[in-house]
MISELUM-514652 format. One line per 10 residues: their letters; for each residue x, y, z of N, C-alpha, C. Coordinates in steps of 0.001 Angstrom, whole numbers, always signed. Last residue first. Example, Ala and Ser with C-alpha at 12.3 -4.5 7.8 and 13.67 -1.06 7.14 Angstrom:
<recs>
SA) +12850,-2250,+7080,+13670,-1060,+7140,+12900,+30,+7870 | +13190,-5690,+7800,+12300,-4500,+7800,+13200,-3300,+7800
</recs>
This chain:
<recs>
ALNHNPMALK) +7297,+27940,+14619,+6136,+28708,+14158,+6465,+29474,+12887 | +8383,+24627,+14900,+8770,+26014,+14653,+7566,+26758,+14099 | +8482,+21630,+15321,+8059,+22649,+16244,+8695,+24015,+16027 | +7489,+20234,+12097,+8186,+20174,+13386,+7888,+21461,+14146 | +6159,+20644,+9843,+6323,+19240,+10206,+7210,+19094,+11436 | +3589,+23099,+9093,+4892,+22683,+9621,+4950,+21191,+9877 | +1915,+23601,+5949,+1885,+23300,+7367,+3253,+22801,+7839 | +1493,+26155,+3791,+2359,+24997,+4011,+2442,+24735,+5504 | -1444,+27195,+2425,-630,+27303,+3632,+177,+26024,+3815 | -3211,+26900,+419,-1904,+27443,+56,-979,+27603,+1258
SEDVVCWQYK) -5577,+26100,+1516,-4843,+25114,+726,-3448,+25597,+346 | -6665,+28390,+2673,-6048,+27385,+3533,-5183,+26405,+2747 | -6406,+31567,+1671,-6679,+30241,+1121,-5926,+29197,+1938 | -5926,+33717,+3408,-6940,+33826,+2374,-7380,+32446,+1912 | -5526,+33291,+6997,-5074,+33331,+5611,-6256,+33494,+4664 | -4295,+33217,+10145,-5402,+33763,+9365,-4930,+34010,+7937 | -3692,+30833,+12752,-3231,+31618,+11610,-4446,+32106,+10835 | -3234,+30068,+16010,-4274,+30467,+15067,-3641,+31324,+13985 | -1399,+27246,+17271,-1462,+28631,+16836,-2699,+28842,+15974 | -1507,+25147,+20144,-1802,+25362,+18731,-1883,+26854,+18451
GPRGAGDLME) +768,+23316,+22286,-271,+24294,+22007,-483,+24414,+20518 | +2774,+21915,+24936,+2069,+21819,+23656,+1009,+22898,+23515 | +5846,+23001,+26286,+4400,+22891,+26463,+3700,+22835,+25116 | +8578,+23477,+26282,+8107,+22115,+26031,+6619,+21918,+26195 | +9426,+26014,+26419,+9395,+25288,+27692,+8875,+23867,+27533 | +9062,+26921,+23847,+10423,+26724,+24324,+10508,+25973,+25632 | +6199,+24950,+22746,+6920,+26201,+22945,+8291,+25900,+23537 | +5221,+22642,+20224,+5780,+22875,+21546,+6413,+24250,+21618 | +2061,+22075,+18593,+3468,+22436,+18562,+3929,+22748,+19980 | -413,+20534,+16724,+94,+20776,+18075,+1605,+20976,+18023
PSFVVKGFEL) -929,+22365,+13636,-802,+21124,+14400,-305,+21471,+15798 | -2881,+25433,+13712,-1668,+24665,+13437,-1783,+23288,+14056 | -5955,+26370,+12330,-5208,+25970,+13518,-4002,+25135,+13104 | -7044,+29184,+10583,-6502,+27829,+10482,-5708,+27533,+11750 | -9526,+31240,+9401,-8738,+30902,+10586,-8343,+29430,+10508 | -9631,+33200,+6610,-9853,+31843,+7067,-8941,+31564,+8263 | -11134,+36478,+6326,-10020,+35545,+6383,-10432,+34183,+6928 | -13383,+38266,+8291,-12517,+38286,+7110,-11353,+37343,+7316 | -14757,+37807,+10663,-15514,+37884,+9423,-14630,+37822,+8188 | -13916,+35347,+13114,-13664,+36633,+12480,-14295,+36641,+11098
PTYYDPEGEP) -15351,+33771,+16040,-14963,+33780,+14621,-14777,+35201,+14113 | -14011,+33232,+19196,-14894,+34102,+18433,-14457,+34114,+16969 | -13678,+29841,+20198,-13060,+31124,+19884,-14037,+31927,+19036 | -13632,+27093,+22533,-14364,+28059,+21713,-13453,+29236,+21358 | -12449,+25412,+24295,-12014,+25314,+22899,-12725,+26307,+21982 | -13662,+25769,+26787,-12272,+26219,+26601,-11792,+26201,+25159 | -16345,+26139,+28023,-16088,+26016,+26586,-14664,+26470,+26260 | -16889,+26685,+30680,-17026,+25305,+30229,-16794,+25096,+28749 | -17835,+29992,+30049,-17604,+28970,+31066,-17857,+27573,+30498 | -16474,+31345,+26981,-17571,+31089,+27912,-17206,+29977,+28898
TRFINYDKEA) -13078,+32703,+27028,-14153,+31903,+26449,-15286,+31758,+27450 | -12050,+36159,+27728,-12010,+34693,+27857,-13204,+34024,+27183 | -12178,+38862,+28015,-10962,+38336,+27391,-10973,+36807,+27270 | -14435,+39360,+29442,-14435,+39782,+28048,-13232,+39232,+27287 | -14773,+38906,+32093,-14422,+37746,+31265,-14439,+38069,+29776 | -15770,+41112,+33297,-14306,+41015,+33225,-13841,+39803,+32430 | -18325,+42932,+32139,-17963,+41525,+32322,-16454,+41384,+32183 | -18576,+45691,+32424,-19785,+44877,+32287,-19495,+43424,+32610 | -15973,+46480,+32577,-16878,+46937,+33626,-18179,+46145,+33602 | -14963,+45542,+30213,-14646,+44785,+31431,-15481,+45243,+32618
EVLALDALDR) -15755,+47495,+28380,-16408,+46189,+28357,-16153,+45386,+29631 | -14081,+49691,+29058,-15537,+49829,+29044,-16210,+48464,+29176 | -11534,+48602,+28792,-11928,+49206,+30071,-13440,+49369,+30169 | -11544,+47830,+26091,-11473,+46813,+27142,-11936,+47376,+28478 | -11528,+50291,+24760,-12692,+49422,+24646,-12708,+48391,+25771 | -8967,+51218,+25520,-10165,+52005,+25818,-11413,+51135,+25785 | -7282,+49207,+24479,-7358,+49427,+25921,-8618,+50199,+26301 | -7733,+49503,+21687,-7987,+48231,+22361,-8181,+48451,+23857 | -6879,+52121,+21313,-8266,+51754,+20993,-8654,+50459,+21683 | -4176,+51878,+22015,-5079,+52679,+22849,-6538,+52348,+22578
LGFRRVVANG) -3213,+50329,+19922,-3192,+49770,+21269,-4108,+50563,+22202 | -4968,+50220,+16858,-4255,+50992,+17845,-4324,+50356,+19225 | -4392,+47725,+14307,-5263,+48471,+15216,-4406,+49187,+16246 | -4402,+45792,+11385,-3726,+46844,+12153,-4742,+47556,+13026 | -3961,+42609,+9863,-4816,+43519,+10617,-3951,+44523,+11371 | -3806,+40592,+7018,-3088,+41525,+7886,-4091,+42463,+8544 | -3646,+37313,+5836,-4521,+38426,+6196,-3788,+39275,+7224 | -1531,+35879,+3340,-1772,+36269,+4728,-2791,+37393,+4828 | -768,+35323,+802,-1876,+34533,+1333,-2259,+34948,+2749 | +171,+38520,+20,+249,+37143,-426,-981,+36399,+62
ITAIGVLGKD) -1482,+40247,+2321,-138,+40203,+1743,+102,+38763,+1328 | -4424,+42213,+2677,-3780,+40907,+2494,-2379,+41127,+1932 | -6000,+44140,+5314,-5537,+43954,+3942,-4985,+42534,+3828 | -7632,+46362,+7503,-7428,+44979,+7072,-7005,+44952,+5615 | -7709,+48281,+10420,-7404,+48269,+8993,-7030,+46863,+8571 | -10161,+48924,+12787,-9125,+47982,+12357,-8953,+48079,+10849 | -12344,+50320,+13591,-11055,+50782,+14085,-9895,+49877,+13682 | -15052,+49816,+13284,-14324,+50405,+12173,-12937,+50904,+12537 | -16375,+48412,+15157,-16368,+49855,+15337,-15580,+50575,+14234 | -15790,+45824,+14466,-17159,+46292,+14239,-17267,+47808,+14398
EIMKGLRNFD) -13163,+45729,+15406,-13421,+45671,+13959,-14802,+46230,+13654 | -13608,+45717,+18101,-12977,+46916,+17538,-13082,+46917,+16013 | -14889,+43180,+18261,-15592,+44401,+18662,-14948,+45651,+18071 | -12900,+41412,+17511,-14103,+41521,+16674,-14865,+42808,+17000 | -11207,+41784,+19708,-10780,+42119,+18364,-11946,+42313,+17426 | -12646,+40722,+21804,-12447,+42167,+21760,-12006,+42626,+20376 | -12464,+38047,+20760,-13738,+38651,+21161,-13648,+40174,+21136 | -9943,+37127,+20379,-10707,+37495,+19181,-11985,+38250,+19544 | -9038,+36253,+22767,-8764,+37652,+22456,-9452,+38095,+21166 | -9728,+34206,+24854,-10379,+34410,+23555,-10238,+35881,+23197
PHRSGYYSGT) -8196,+31859,+27078,-8212,+33182,+26443,-8963,+33157,+25111 | -10599,+29569,+28572,-9302,+29869,+27979,-9341,+31271,+27388 | -12149,+28095,+31344,-12150,+29203,+30385,-10732,+29391,+29865 | -11715,+26134,+33180,-12717,+25853,+32146,-12896,+27007,+31162 | -8175,+26524,+33699,-9475,+26060,+34145,-10422,+25834,+32985 | -5593,+27297,+33031,-6677,+28212,+32713,-8041,+27770,+33233 | -3933,+25352,+34293,-3441,+26696,+34004,-4580,+27682,+33790 | -5359,+23466,+37035,-4922,+23636,+35651,-4601,+25098,+35392 | -6452,+23267,+39519,-4998,+23253,+39433,-4467,+23415,+38030 | -9082,+23598,+39784,-8652,+22232,+39459,-7135,+22122,+39386
GSPKPQYDTM) -9244,+26295,+40217,-9676,+25392,+41281,-9253,+23963,+41048 | -6179,+27600,+38741,-7621,+27385,+38814,-7954,+26437,+39960 | -3682,+29959,+39569,-4069,+28545,+39441,-5575,+28397,+39597 | -3807,+32975,+37639,-3852,+32332,+38950,-4218,+30862,+38747 | -1641,+33658,+34876,-2951,+33251,+35387,-2826,+32681,+36793 | +891,+36253,+35407,+456,+34915,+35054,-981,+34666,+35492 | +3613,+38137,+35046,+2152,+38302,+35090,+1531,+37024,+34543 | +6594,+38653,+36997,+5868,+38023,+35888,+4374,+38203,+36113 | +9335,+40646,+37708,+7936,+40378,+38028,+7260,+39783,+36803 | +12630,+40368,+39131,+11717,+40522,+38008,+10305,+40185,+38465
KQKIISGDQQ) +15769,+41270,+40360,+14368,+41058,+40680,+13552,+41275,+39410 | +18797,+39715,+39556,+17841,+40750,+39201,+16439,+40359,+39666 | +22278,+39251,+39805,+20943,+38850,+40230,+19993,+40025,+40023 | +24571,+38958,+37023,+24043,+39637,+38199,+22692,+39036,+38561 | +27523,+38012,+35437,+26151,+37627,+35768,+25734,+38336,+37056 | +29537,+39118,+32623,+29287,+38922,+34054,+27809,+38629,+34297 | +29695,+39781,+29958,+29730,+38378,+30322,+29482,+38097,+31790 | +29259,+42387,+29281,+30657,+41985,+29486,+30803,+40531,+29923 | +26483,+42523,+29225,+27220,+42615,+27958,+28661,+42145,+28109 | +25291,+40063,+31644,+25554,+41407,+31159,+26358,+41367,+29854
RVKIDLELTH) +22759,+37806,+32344,+24114,+37950,+31815,+24268,+39342,+31201 | +20925,+37468,+35289,+20998,+38105,+33972,+22463,+38219,+33570 | +18741,+35504,+37299,+20098,+35901,+36941,+20109,+36435,+35512 | +15988,+36369,+39405,+16511,+35850,+38151,+17947,+36326,+37954 | +13382,+35949,+41452,+14804,+36269,+41524,+15486,+35585,+40348 | +10100,+37348,+41072,+11076,+36297,+40800,+12488,+36829,+41026 | +6723,+37812,+41945,+8083,+38311,+41991,+9066,+37155,+41877 | +3834,+37844,+40004,+4719,+37038,+40829,+6112,+37627,+40786 | +466,+38981,+39671,+1893,+39169,+39456,+2681,+38318,+40448 | -2432,+37354,+38190,-1711,+38026,+39271,-239,+38161,+38905
RYPVECLLES) -5804,+36773,+37035,-4359,+36893,+36818,-3715,+37618,+38005 | -8451,+36883,+37619,-7906,+35558,+37348,-6415,+35593,+36994 | -9526,+39419,+37897,-9206,+38657,+39108,-8534,+37315,+38860 | -8238,+42244,+36131,-9010,+41002,+36099,-8582,+40107,+37263 | -7676,+45040,+35870,-7510,+44319,+37140,-8355,+43048,+37176 | -7515,+46479,+33611,-8866,+46149,+34080,-8859,+45371,+35392 | -4780,+46525,+33233,-5488,+47785,+33467,-6875,+47539,+34066 | -4388,+43780,+32726,-3805,+44384,+33918,-4510,+45695,+34257 | -5790,+43535,+30309,-6177,+42717,+31463,-5640,+43317,+32758 | -4311,+45287,+28713,-5683,+45629,+29065,-6175,+44799,+30241
VHHSTSTAYT) -1969,+43819,+28523,-1922,+45173,+29072,-3317,+45571,+29544 | -2867,+41573,+27203,-2504,+41436,+28616,-2369,+42802,+29293 | -3168,+42399,+24619,-4392,+42204,+25394,-4080,+42063,+26881 | -633,+42255,+23578,-1081,+43555,+24080,-2402,+43451,+24843 | -384,+39821,+22422,+111,+39967,+23786,-360,+41270,+24403 | -2258,+38294,+20296,-2049,+39689,+20672,-1675,+39810,+22147 | -2970,+35875,+19298,-1544,+36076,+19569,-1240,+37474,+20097 | -5653,+36095,+18817,-5229,+35139,+19832,-3770,+35331,+20215 | -6192,+37612,+16648,-6003,+38327,+17911,-5546,+37389,+19026 | -4246,+35758,+14195,-5483,+36320,+14745,-5160,+37080,+16025
MGLLVIQTNL) -1820,+36333,+11539,-2222,+35823,+12844,-3593,+36375,+13217 | -789,+37607,+9367,-1124,+36196,+9226,-1551,+35537,+10516 | +211,+39868,+11408,+601,+39458,+10062,+383,+37959,+9913 | -1081,+42341,+13080,-1172,+40884,+13106,-950,+40403,+11677 | +169,+45170,+14599,-63,+44505,+13321,-30,+42998,+13524 | -681,+47948,+16473,-445,+46513,+16524,-765,+45926,+15150 | +783,+51010,+17042,-104,+50275,+16148,+279,+48803,+16177 | +957,+52873,+20077,+1546,+51919,+19143,+467,+51233,+18314 | +756,+55224,+21654,-318,+54766,+20763,+219,+53864,+19660 | +2578,+55655,+23591,+2949,+56110,+22244,+1884,+55753,+21206
SLMVGFSSRL) +1473,+54374,+25751,+1540,+55841,+25779,+1867,+56420,+24412 | +1875,+51719,+24925,+515,+52239,+25071,+525,+53762,+25036 | +4639,+51588,+25097,+4005,+51485,+23775,+2560,+51954,+23815 | +4905,+51733,+27853,+5435,+52818,+27028,+4791,+52776,+25642 | +3738,+49269,+28492,+3138,+50501,+28968,+3609,+51706,+28173 | +5560,+47529,+27327,+4200,+47570,+26793,+3469,+48818,+27266 | +7834,+48093,+28895,+7874,+48267,+27436,+6470,+48381,+26857 | +6432,+49749,+31856,+7154,+48697,+31150,+7218,+49003,+29657 | +4773,+51374,+33187,+6137,+51870,+33011,+7017,+50861,+32274 | +2442,+49982,+33436,+2399,+51187,+32617,+3773,+51814,+32403
DFPSLAPDVE) +3161,+46457,+33088,+3038,+47662,+33894,+3043,+48887,+32978 | +3746,+44167,+31802,+2601,+44922,+31297,+2264,+46124,+32173 | +5847,+42922,+33088,+6013,+43238,+31660,+4876,+44076,+31083 | +6439,+44475,+36246,+5639,+43539,+35455,+5780,+43902,+33984 | +9836,+45516,+36895,+8419,+45782,+36692,+7728,+44602,+36016 | +12496,+44933,+36807,+11769,+44521,+38009,+10264,+44711,+37862 | +13636,+46069,+34586,+13230,+44656,+34500,+12445,+44180,+35709 | +12768,+49222,+33509,+13187,+48492,+34704,+12726,+47040,+34620 | +13773,+49819,+30063,+12835,+49907,+31182,+13338,+49036,+32326 | +14550,+50292,+27235,+15357,+50591,+28422,+14455,+50863,+29618
TIVGARRGVA) +12700,+49951,+25167,+13445,+48789,+25661,+14202,+49046,+26953 | +11493,+52433,+24663,+10669,+51227,+24750,+11414,+50072,+25413 | +13546,+54267,+24487,+12550,+54464,+25543,+11665,+53229,+25712 | +14949,+53172,+22216,+15535,+53270,+23543,+14497,+53364,+24641 | +13197,+53351,+19996,+13689,+52050,+20456,+14220,+52106,+21880 | +12137,+55478,+18671,+11667,+55254,+20037,+12213,+53961,+20641 | +13392,+55349,+16122,+13509,+56545,+16960,+13145,+56296,+18416 | +14605,+51934,+15614,+14027,+53210,+15234,+14098,+54252,+16329 | +13710,+48768,+16702,+14586,+49511,+15794,+13897,+50827,+15468 | +13564,+46357,+19353,+13054,+47534,+18655,+14143,+48188,+17820
AVSHRFATSR) +12272,+43510,+21013,+13383,+44144,+20300,+12813,+45274,+19463 | +11206,+42460,+24271,+10915,+42953,+22927,+12195,+43509,+22334 | +10426,+39781,+26592,+11297,+40822,+26052,+10806,+41247,+24681 | +8929,+38070,+28496,+8327,+38955,+27513,+9238,+40101,+27093 | +10354,+36545,+30441,+9736,+35905,+29274,+9456,+36893,+28149 | +12056,+38304,+31908,+12056,+36863,+32136,+11501,+36115,+30930 | +13885,+40866,+30161,+12672,+40355,+30798,+12772,+38843,+30941 | +15191,+43677,+28745,+15543,+42548,+29599,+14295,+42111,+30343 | +14881,+44665,+25270,+14602,+44807,+26694,+15052,+43555,+27439 | +17169,+45615,+22753,+16286,+44593,+23313,+16094,+44831,+24806
LADPRRRVTE) +17711,+47290,+19628,+17832,+47256,+21081,+16835,+46245,+21619 | +19406,+47163,+16479,+18284,+46779,+17336,+18664,+46861,+18810 | +21424,+47546,+14695,+20835,+48752,+15281,+19656,+48437,+16205 | +22089,+45008,+13770,+23068,+45723,+14603,+22505,+46971,+15263 | +19549,+42527,+14060,+20036,+43735,+13404,+21023,+44464,+14319 | +18444,+40435,+15475,+19837,+40314,+15055,+20379,+41552,+14343 | +15760,+41124,+15815,+16642,+41037,+16983,+18103,+41059,+16588 | +14763,+40863,+13182,+14856,+42180,+13814,+15846,+42140,+14975 | +14956,+38083,+12947,+15658,+38942,+11993,+15815,+40350,+12554 | +13241,+37247,+14917,+14665,+36956,+15083,+15501,+37805,+14126
TIIGMESPDN) +10812,+38059,+13794,+11258,+38644,+15060,+12750,+38416,+15280 | +10775,+36411,+11540,+10742,+37863,+11370,+11236,+38540,+12647 | +10755,+33792,+12580,+11939,+34273,+11880,+11931,+35792,+11686 | +9340,+33406,+15937,+9359,+33337,+14486,+10517,+34084,+13855 | +9620,+33614,+18673,+8398,+34113,+18063,+8464,+34192,+16539 | +11739,+33221,+20299,+10923,+32039,+20006,+9670,+32403,+19215 | +14963,+34621,+19833,+13521,+34806,+19942,+12808,+33507,+19593 | +17868,+33527,+21648,+17089,+33659,+20409,+15615,+33884,+20701 | +20015,+35307,+23676,+18842,+34434,+23699,+18055,+34595,+22405 | +22014,+37314,+23482,+22160,+36064,+22741,+20947,+35150,+22751
APDIIPEEEA) +21520,+39560,+24980,+22305,+39714,+23752,+22281,+38464,+22886 | +20111,+38715,+27271,+19440,+39538,+26252,+20194,+39616,+24936 | +19868,+36071,+28939,+20988,+36612,+28164,+20415,+37446,+27019 | +19067,+34857,+32078,+18588,+35635,+30948,+19789,+36259,+30249 | +19287,+31788,+33329,+20131,+32969,+33173,+19673,+33689,+31910 | +17462,+29724,+35625,+17597,+30405,+34324,+18539,+31602,+34404 | +17621,+27080,+37141,+18262,+28355,+37460,+18504,+29120,+36159 | +15940,+25215,+35868,+15936,+25349,+37325,+16535,+26679,+37765 | +13941,+25883,+33009,+15268,+25778,+33611,+15188,+25999,+35114 | +11585,+26439,+31817,+11873,+25015,+32043,+13226,+24798,+32719
EHAFTFTPVV) +11583,+29121,+31394,+10647,+28590,+32386,+10938,+27137,+32734 | +13261,+29591,+29279,+13793,+29813,+30624,+12869,+29266,+31710 | +11687,+29296,+27038,+12592,+28203,+27401,+13113,+28357,+28822 | +10349,+31535,+26312,+9686,+30664,+27271,+10588,+29529,+27749 | +10994,+34449,+25345,+11859,+33287,+25603,+11233,+32433,+26701 | +10117,+36809,+22764,+9830,+36079,+23998,+10691,+34821,+24103 | +10235,+39206,+21345,+11365,+38263,+21315,+11288,+37388,+22567 | +8012,+41044,+19321,+8189,+40225,+20525,+9379,+39294,+20340 | +9164,+44163,+17881,+8699,+42783,+17744,+8851,+42063,+19079 | +8851,+47375,+16428,+9027,+46577,+17634,+8468,+45174,+17376
LTGREGIVEL) +10011,+50171,+14769,+9527,+48806,+14584,+9869,+48006,+15831 | +9180,+53538,+14520,+9871,+52520,+15313,+9201,+51172,+15089 | +9809,+56578,+12571,+9004,+55491,+13107,+9846,+54515,+13911 | +11437,+58315,+11342,+10865,+58750,+12620,+9957,+57709,+13235 | +12081,+57049,+8941,+13125,+57277,+9935,+12588,+57697,+11288 | +9232,+54846,+8108,+10243,+55876,+7909,+11200,+56059,+9077 | +7167,+53068,+7820,+7137,+53937,+9000,+8215,+55030,+8947 | +7794,+51827,+5331,+6471,+52421,+5552,+6492,+53409,+6720 | +10396,+50862,+5700,+10115,+51853,+4650,+8797,+52563,+4912 | +10030,+49012,+7722,+10854,+50186,+7983,+10642,+51271,+6925
FASVVTQAGG) +8463,+47094,+6362,+7926,+47807,+7529,+8694,+49094,+7772 | +10353,+46275,+4431,+9096,+46901,+4017,+8471,+47674,+5173 | +12350,+45093,+5983,+12672,+46278,+5193,+11409,+47023,+4769 | +10919,+42852,+6924,+11414,+43870,+7859,+11697,+45176,+7128 | +10524,+41505,+4477,+9378,+41916,+5303,+9791,+43033,+6256 | +13159,+41011,+3686,+12295,+41844,+2855,+11108,+42361,+3656 | +14004,+39257,+5654,+14672,+40553,+5520,+13823,+41517,+4702 | +12501,+36967,+5177,+12148,+37824,+6312,+12805,+39189,+6236 | +12845,+36814,+1567,+12519,+36259,+2868,+12196,+37300,+3928 | +13369,+37435,-1060,+14255,+37993,-48,+13930,+37574,+1363
DVWGLTRMAS) +10059,+37144,-1881,+11374,+37429,-2461,+12266,+38083,-1397 | +8219,+34727,-220,+8559,+36150,-254,+9955,+36322,-851 | +5662,+32508,-617,+7081,+32707,-914,+7359,+34197,-1079 | +3320,+33049,+2052,+3718,+32389,+821,+5196,+32648,+605 | +2428,+34012,+4507,+2504,+34910,+3367,+2626,+34164,+2043 | +2558,+32153,+6530,+1234,+32490,+6017,+1293,+33331,+4745 | +5174,+31885,+7408,+4640,+30858,+6509,+3297,+31247,+5898 | +5560,+33903,+9278,+6118,+34033,+7929,+5472,+33065,+6949 | +3610,+35417,+11334,+3859,+34023,+10971,+4283,+34029,+9513 | +3744,+37930,+13916,+3868,+37450,+12544,+4045,+35942,+12462
HVFVVDGLKL) +3132,+41061,+15348,+3036,+39618,+15552,+2980,+38981,+14163 | +4688,+44112,+15873,+4281,+43135,+14866,+4292,+41709,+15414 | +4057,+47411,+16504,+4419,+46158,+17166,+3828,+45020,+16343 | +5163,+50614,+15609,+4388,+49431,+15237,+4951,+48199,+15928 | +4814,+54025,+15587,+5431,+52929,+16331,+4559,+51711,+16060 | +4886,+56063,+12615,+4207,+55157,+13553,+5198,+54318,+14344 | +6172,+57549,+10677,+6256,+57993,+12055,+5611,+57079,+13060 | +3928,+56830,+8019,+5200,+57382,+8450,+5130,+57860,+9900 | +1493,+54189,+8775,+2003,+55390,+8102,+3352,+55825,+8666 | -1194,+51907,+8277,+132,+52149,+8835,+785,+53287,+8052
GTQKLSTVIE) -3527,+51272,+7010,-3488,+52525,+7743,-2165,+52806,+8408 | -3626,+49178,+5298,-4178,+48949,+6641,-4226,+50229,+7461 | -2275,+50207,+3121,-3726,+50033,+3017,-4373,+49786,+4381 | +349,+49987,+3950,-244,+51321,+3877,-1764,+51231,+3789 | +589,+47231,+3655,+721,+47824,+4989,+125,+49225,+5016 | +334,+47014,+862,-694,+46449,+1733,-618,+47019,+3143 | +2673,+48312,-65,+1347,+48780,-471,+269,+48294,+488 | +4690,+46699,+1098,+4583,+48127,+1409,+3178,+48646,+1105 | +4179,+44237,-189,+4087,+44344,+1273,+3899,+45798,+1683 | +4673,+44893,-2851,+3336,+44441,-2454,+3151,+44584,-944
EKSVNNSNKR) +7384,+45529,-2708,+6424,+46558,-3114,+5006,+46179,-2703 | +8538,+43078,-2124,+8584,+44144,-1124,+7550,+45215,-1447 | +6395,+40389,-3294,+7482,+41357,-3426,+7445,+42369,-2290 | +5731,+36996,-3392,+5387,+38258,-2746,+6597,+39184,-2806 | +5233,+35076,-6369,+6064,+35487,-5246,+5621,+36841,-4703 | +3819,+33506,-8219,+3129,+34542,-7469,+3918,+34962,-6234 | +5062,+31379,-9354,+5125,+32638,-10092,+4475,+33790,-9336 | +6552,+29773,-6482,+5769,+29791,-7709,+5841,+31176,-8333 | +7504,+27688,-3860,+7930,+28756,-4774,+7120,+28654,-6064 | +6055,+27132,-932,+5992,+26625,-2289,+6364,+27764,-3225
MYSKSM) +7860,+26775,+2187,+7082,+27502,+1205,+7099,+26838,-171 | +9532,+25391,+3826,+8166,+25571,+4290,+7271,+26137,+3196 | +12039,+25420,+2809,+11274,+24208,+2562,+9833,+24346,+3018 | +13272,+27642,+3716,+12592,+27753,+2428,+11745,+26529,+2129 | +12755,+28211,+7197,+13352,+27420,+6130,+12561,+27573,+4842 | +12866,+31380,+8656,+12060,+30218,+8288,+12702,+29498,+7116
</recs>
C-alpha cells in the first residue's frame, strides 16, 4: 500500500502492538491462520506490511502456518485466461502480496481462489488438485477446515470472509453451483498446460442478475458466533481485529441452515441490508473495481472513521 494512503503521526503502530493485540484475540503458537486484511484501516505502521506479516509469524511460531487469499479475478475478464501461479499478483491487498512474494511461500493453483501459505502446513494447504471446487473438502479451504484454521479479519467485517463459502457448500445451499472450466496454466518452466478446474458461483437469478434480490450477508452468522463467545476481538491502531475458528463457523452454519438456508444472505428484497456488528464502526468504501472490472464496495471495521484514509483509486 502506498504511504500516501496513511497519515504519519506520533501514534505509529509498532510490531509489538500488533503481536500483543493478536494474542489478545486468542491467536497462539502453532495455529494455522487465514488472514483477510485492509492495511489502510490500521493507520501508519512502522515498517509497513512487512511488519504486519512478521508479527503474525512471531505469534504463531515455527510450528504455525500463515495463509492469505491471493485471489485473481482479472482472469474472469480474459477470453483465454492463463493462470500463472508464480507471477499473478494478488488482488487482495498489500499484506497478501507481501506474503505471496516471500521466497518461502507456496501458492495453490486455482482459477480465482488461490491462497499463499508460509509455515509448517503450507504444503498440504497449497498442493491440492486444481480440478476440485475451491471449497471442496479436499481443497485448500477444506484442508484448512480439517486443521481448524483460525480466521482473522484485520480491519474487515465478515463480509470478506471467503470461508463462509465452505459452509455454503457443506450446507448445499440451492442458490450456488459448481461449474467445470477448461483453463490454461503456466508451469514453473514456462510451458503451458490445459487444466480442468471447478468454480463455485451463484446460480443466475430469475432476473439474470448475479445475486437477485438477496445479497450475501456473512455478518449474520458472524454476529451469531460472537454472541456465543467464540470470537476474539481486539484493536490494532485504528483497525478492529476479529479471530474465530473455521470449524466453529461451519458447525454453526450447519445447524442454522437446517432452519433457513438463507442464513448467509440478506432478507428478500433488501439487497443493501447488512447485519450490524456490536463492536467497531463499519465503514463502506467508495465504489471500487475488482480485477475483472466489476464495481463493488468493501466493508471496513475501524475504531474511528475520521482516522481512515479513504482511497482515491481502485486499490483495497
